[in-house]
VOGU-3710 file (C-alpha; in Angstrom, 3 decimals, decimal comma):
1> xxxxxxxxxx> -18,093/-0,896/-67,907  -18,638/-1,444/-71,614  -21,069/0,758/-73,469  -24,141/-1,087/-74,761  -23,940/-1,971/-78,431  -26,739/-0,418/-80,402  -28,158/-2,496/-83,184  -30,895/-2,335/-85,763  -34,153/-4,163/-85,181  -33,104/-6,877/-87,680
11> xxxxxxxxxx> -29,753/-7,331/-85,976  -31,645/-7,632/-82,704  -33,792/-10,396/-84,195  -30,709/-12,261/-85,395  -28,936/-11,969/-82,050  -32,045/-12,943/-80,083  -32,883/-15,865/-82,384  -29,351/-17,222/-82,064  -29,596/-16,995/-78,287  -33,117/-18,453/-78,244
21> xxxxxxxxxx> -31,832/-21,480/-80,153  -29,651/-22,286/-77,128  -32,783/-22,885/-75,048  -34,201/-25,399/-77,515  -32,954/-28,939/-77,899  -29,561/-29,993/-76,576  -27,221/-26,989/-76,718  -26,250/-27,050/-73,031  -26,068/-30,846/-72,948  -23,532/-30,756/-75,784
31> xxxxxxxxxx> -21,253/-28,712/-73,526  -21,046/-31,783/-71,276  -20,130/-34,007/-74,205  -17,467/-31,582/-75,437  -15,873/-31,231/-71,973  -15,514/-34,736/-70,538  -12,596/-33,655/-68,340  -14,809/-31,354/-66,214  -16,670/-32,657/-63,195  -20,439/-32,451/-62,780
41> xxxxxxxxxx> -20,512/-29,335/-60,573  -18,176/-27,444/-62,873  -20,317/-28,281/-65,904  -23,469/-27,169/-64,101  -21,859/-23,854/-63,132  -20,568/-23,370/-66,697  -24,097/-23,870/-68,032  -25,582/-21,397/-65,545  -22,879/-18,833/-66,265  -23,329/-19,144/-70,059
51> xxxxxxxxxx> -27,121/-19,055/-69,924  -27,199/-16,038/-67,593  -24,581/-14,102/-69,545  -26,306/-14,712/-72,859  -29,756/-14,036/-71,406  -28,651/-10,673/-70,033  -26,569/-9,574/-73,030  -28,153/-11,146/-76,104  -31,867/-11,400/-75,408  -32,364/-7,830/-76,533
61> xxxxxxxxxx> -35,942/-7,972/-77,801  -38,735/-7,892/-75,216  -41,019/-10,183/-77,215  -38,311/-12,851/-77,514  -37,424/-12,552/-73,810  -41,070/-13,004/-72,902  -41,448/-16,036/-75,174  -38,346/-17,763/-73,751  -38,429/-16,682/-70,100  -39,974/-19,950/-68,867
71> xxxxxxxxxx> -37,372/-21,979/-70,767  -34,574/-19,886/-69,243  -35,919/-20,329/-65,713  -36,406/-24,071/-66,257  -32,841/-24,429/-67,531  -31,556/-22,747/-64,376  -33,725/-25,044/-62,226  -32,317/-28,092/-64,017  -28,837/-26,821/-63,153  -29,618/-26,391/-59,454
81> xxxxxxxx> -30,724/-22,748/-59,196  -34,131/-23,127/-57,615  -36,541/-20,200/-57,323  -37,317/-18,858/-53,879  -40,977/-19,861/-54,361  -42,862/-21,906/-56,924  -46,319/-20,564/-56,118  -47,441/-16,977/-55,636
//
């Protein structure tokens, strides 16, 4: 297992803002455009894998995670990963 990379607060903001930008606009849709040879299911799984990996490794600041958590969950829902329940 890799050791976690320690970073300064400013580096954390840069990393988190780069990752947060992926949840705004068309970042994941562009993956489809750039990979026309992949089928639908493969593209959906690629998007889920990328979003989850980046969410877990790059969203290092709690305030940024909190601000973008709903967008992250919605992106996963759009790609077929439905929550166990919608209502409490």
